[in-house]
C-alpha positions in Angstrom: 135.9 78.3 92.7 137.4 81.6 93.9 141.0 80.2 93.6 140.5 78.8 90.1 138.4 81.3 88.2 139.6 84.0 85.8 136.1 85.6 85.6 133.6 85.6 88.5 130.0 86.7 87.9 127.3 87.1 90.5 123.8 85.6 90.0 122.0 85.8 93.3 119.3 87.9 95.0 120.3 90.2 97.8 119.3 88.7 101.2 120.7 88.8 104.7 122.7 85.7 103.8 124.1 87.0 100.5 125.0 90.5 101.7 128.8 91.0 101.2 129.0 87.4 99.9 132.2 88.5 98.3 134.4 90.5 100.6 138.0 90.7 101.8 138.1 87.0 102.7 136.9 85.8 99.3 139.0 88.2 97.4 142.1 87.0 99.2 141.5 83.5 97.8 141.3 84.7 94.2 144.1 84.5 91.7 145.9 87.7 90.7 144.4 89.2 87.6 140.8 88.0 88.2 137.9 89.9 86.7 134.6 90.3 88.5 131.1 91.1 87.0 128.0 92.0 89.1 124.7 92.5 87.3 122.6 91.0 90.1 122.1 93.2 93.1 124.3 95.9 94.8 125.5 94.8 98.2 126.3 91.2 97.3 129.9 92.4 96.7 131.5 94.5 99.5 132.5 97.6 97.4 135.2 98.7 99.9 136.9 95.3 99.6 136.4 95.4 95.8 138.2 98.8 95.6 141.1 97.6 97.8 141.4 94.5 95.5 141.5 96.8 92.4 144.0 99.2 93.9 146.3 96.4 95.1 146.4 94.8 91.6 144.7 91.6 92.7 141.6 92.4 90.6 142.5 93.3 87.0 139.1 94.8 86.3 135.4 94.6 87.1 132.0 95.5 85.5 129.2 96.7 87.6 125.5 97.2 86.7 124.3 97.5 90.3 125.6 99.4 93.4 125.2 99.4 97.1 124.0 103.0 97.1 121.9 104.4 94.2 122.6 106.6 92.4 126.3 105.9 92.7 127.3 109.5 92.1 130.2 109.6 94.6 131.2 106.0 94.3 135.1 105.9 94.1 134.9 102.7 92.0 133.6 104.7 89.0 136.8 106.8 89.1 139.0 103.8 88.3 139.9 103.0 84.7 139.7 99.3 85.6 135.9 99.6 86.3 133.1 99.6 83.7 129.8 100.9 85.2 126.4 100.8 83.7 123.1 102.2 85.2 121.3 98.9 86.0 120.4 97.9 82.5 119.7 94.3 83.1 116.2 94.4 81.6 117.2 96.5 78.6 118.1 93.9 76.1 116.0 93.6 73.0 114.6 90.3 74.1 113.7 91.6 77.6 111.9 94.6 76.1 109.8 92.4 73.8 108.9 90.1 76.7 107.8 93.0 78.9 105.7 94.5 76.2 103.9 91.1 75.6 103.3 90.7 79.4 101.9 94.2 79.8 99.6 93.7 76.8 98.3 90.4 78.3 97.7 92.1 81.7 95.7 94.9 80.0 93.5 92.4 78.2 92.9 90.5 81.4 91.9 93.7 83.2 89.5 94.7 80.5 88.0 91.3 80.3 87.4 91.2 84.1 89.9 88.5 84.8 91.7 90.7 87.4 94.8 92.8 87.6 98.1 91.1 88.2 101.4 92.5 89.5 100.1 95.9 90.5 102.7 97.5 92.8 101.5 97.9 96.4 97.8 97.4 95.4 96.2 94.1 96.5 94.6 92.2 93.7 90.8 91.9 93.7 88.7 90.3 91.0 85.7 92.2 89.6 83.0 90.3 91.6 84.9 90.6 94.9 85.4 94.3 94.3 81.7 94.9 94.0 81.3 93.4 97.5 84.2 95.2 99.2 84.0 98.6 97.5 81.4 100.0 99.8 83.5 98.9 102.8 86.6 100.6 101.2 84.6 103.8 101.1 83.4 103.4 104.7 86.9 102.5 105.9 88.5 105.6 104.3 85.8 107.8 106.0 86.5 106.2 109.3 90.2 106.9 109.0 89.6 110.5 108.2 87.2 110.8 111.1 89.8 109.4 113.5 92.5 111.7 112.2 90.4 114.8 112.8 89.0 113.8 116.2 92.3 113.1 118.0 95.4 115.2 118.8 98.9 114.1 119.2 101.3 111.9 117.2 99.6 108.8 115.8 101.5 105.7 117.0 99.2 102.7 116.3 95.9 101.8 114.7 94.2 98.4 115.3 91.5 97.3 112.9 89.0 94.5 113.7 86.5 93.0 111.3 83.5 90.9 112.1 80.7 89.4 110.0 80.4 88.2 106.4 83.0 90.7 105.3 85.7 88.6 107.0 85.4 86.0 104.2 87.0 88.4 101.7 90.5 89.9 101.3 90.5 92.7 103.9 93.8 94.2 102.8 92.3 96.8 100.5 89.9 97.9 103.2 92.7 98.3 105.7 94.8 100.3 103.2 91.8 102.6 102.6 91.5 103.3 106.4 95.2 104.1 106.5 94.8 106.4 103.5 91.9 108.2 105.2 93.9 108.5 108.4 96.9 110.1 106.7 95.0 112.3 104.2 94.2 115.2 106.6 97.9 115.4 107.5 99.7 114.4 104.2 97.1 115.7 101.8 97.1 114.7 98.1 100.5 113.0 98.4 98.9 109.9 100.0 97.0 107.4 97.9 96.1 103.7 97.9 99.5 102.8 96.5 101.7 104.5 99.0 99.5 104.8 102.1 101.0 101.7 103.9 104.6 102.9 103.0 104.0 106.4 104.4 102.5 104.9 107.6 105.5 102.7 108.1 107.9 105.6 107.4 106.1 107.6 110.1 106.4 104.8 112.6 102.6 104.0 112.6 101.9 100.4 113.5 98.9 99.0 111.7 97.3 95.7 112.8 94.4 93.8 111.3 92.3 91.2 113.0 89.1 89.2 112.4 86.6 88.1 115.1 83.9 85.5 115.0 82.1 87.1 118.0 78.5 88.1 117.7 78.2 91.9 117.2 75.2 94.3 117.2 75.6 94.5 113.4 75.8 91.9 110.6 79.1 93.4 109.4 81.3 95.8 111.5 84.6 97.5 111.1 86.2 98.8 114.4 89.3 100.9 114.4 91.2 101.9 117.6 93.7 104.7 117.2 96.4 105.3 119.7 98.3 108.5 119.8 100.9 110.0 122.2 98.0 111.6 124.1 95.0 109.3 124.0 93.1 106.4 122.5 89.9 106.6 120.4 87.7 103.9 118.9 85.3 104.3 116.0 83.0 101.6 114.5 81.3 101.6 111.2 78.9 99.5 109.1 76.7 99.7 106.0 73.0 100.4 106.1 70.5 99.8 103.3 71.8 100.4 99.8 75.3 100.2 101.1 75.2 103.5 102.8 78.1 104.0 105.2 77.4 104.8 108.8 79.5 105.5 111.9 77.7 103.7 114.6 79.9 104.1 117.6 82.5 106.6 118.8 84.2 105.3 122.0 81.3 104.5 124.3 78.7 106.5 122.4 76.3 104.8 120.0 75.5 107.1 117.2 74.1 107.2 113.6 76.5 109.4 111.7 76.5 109.8 107.9 80.2 110.4 107.2 79.7 113.0 104.5 80.7 116.6 103.9 81.1 119.1 106.8 80.2 117.9 110.3 80.2 119.6 113.7 81.2 117.1 116.4 80.4 118.5 119.9 80.9 116.9 123.3 78.4 118.0 125.9 76.4 117.1 129.1 73.2 115.2 128.5 70.7 117.9 129.5 67.7 119.5 127.8 68.4 122.4 125.5 71.7 121.3 123.8 70.0 120.8 120.4 68.3 124.2 120.6 71.5 126.0 121.5 73.4 124.6 118.6 70.5 125.1 116.2 70.0 128.8 117.2 73.7 129.6 116.8 73.9 128.0 113.4 70.6 129.5 112.3 71.7 133.0 113.2 74.8 132.5 111.1 72.8 131.2 108.1 74.3 127.7 108.3 71.8 125.0 107.5 71.6 121.7 109.4 71.3 118.7 107.1 71.1 116.0 109.8 71.7 115.5 113.5 72.5 112.5 115.7 73.2 112.1 119.4 74.8 109.6 121.7 75.2 109.4 125.5 76.8 107.1 128.0 73.9 107.4 130.5 71.0 109.9 131.2 72.6 113.1 132.5 76.1 112.0 131.8 78.5 112.8 129.0 77.1 112.9 125.5 78.1 113.8 121.9 76.1 115.8 119.4 76.9 115.5 115.7 75.5 117.9 113.0 75.9 117.4 109.2 75.8 121.0 107.8 75.6 122.2 104.2 78.5 124.6 104.3 81.8 125.5 106.0 81.5 126.7 109.7 83.8 129.6 110.5 85.9 129.4 113.7 84.0 132.3 115.3 80.8 130.3 115.0 82.5 127.2 116.5 83.6 129.4 119.4 80.1 130.4 120.0 79.1 126.8 120.2 82.0 126.0 122.6 80.9 128.8 124.9 77.3 127.6 125.1 76.1 126.2 128.4 76.9 122.5 129.1 79.0 122.1 125.9 82.5 120.9 126.6 84.0 121.3 123.1 83.3 121.3 119.4 85.2 120.5 116.2 84.5 121.0 112.5 85.2 117.8 110.5 85.3 117.4 106.7 84.8 114.0 105.1 
């Protein structure tokens, strides 16, 4: 084909097998004066080999709609009078524009009629009934991610998510994406969303794994996430209580009952009498109201955690007072 053709056009996807499908070897086989057209994908033709073929006179001309590097601002091919270049206009014919408009209109009708959303970029498809079931878990999962991000220090390397219970019968991808979004939000801020969370995690070298277990847990449905950083490892588990209220039920070895909402003080302490009183007195003196409190301990007299939901922001000077209180090892302010 290369030896006989006057015009050679490319109609292939770019894969590891088709990259540089046309290069020096193939161009050498072509007849002098051949013309080449590529409107498929950049990289199928080796542009360095193509330029050499044009400069040598072997290739009389070429037309390119796609390029190896986009935008092709410094591409030497575009300086040649033998090259016609267009900015990837393959879908800009009148017929293509009409077909796209019809397809989009049909997808909008399907979405409004509750028949699901098709072809959304980077967002897993969920029909309306399934969404009603998984939505509370999406909310819980995002809160768990934000909690993990604020409790640990060091560069996040890996997060392993395990699901158990009835929830495993559904598509878990949206719930996983929500946890990753929550994990990244305290660092990235408003730039992260459900569309780009997985991409940003990958760009930052964060490995995300998802697993299901059929083992019997303490709760009918449970989401457990283990976060590994350059410094430590932390596990958080969550479930839904009555009326689909999200709850954090375990932090590492501590069983707790945390409502992941608003401002929270997370303190680590020794399990001795007086801890509640100390924290309450300090917050009271600073006019900070406690909305709820929960506690967890490994064993009587051992390490414990105390978590307070508060109605307002807690200044650093107040946190320092808590940290300096007797038998308290540390305290952090979290916002969910």
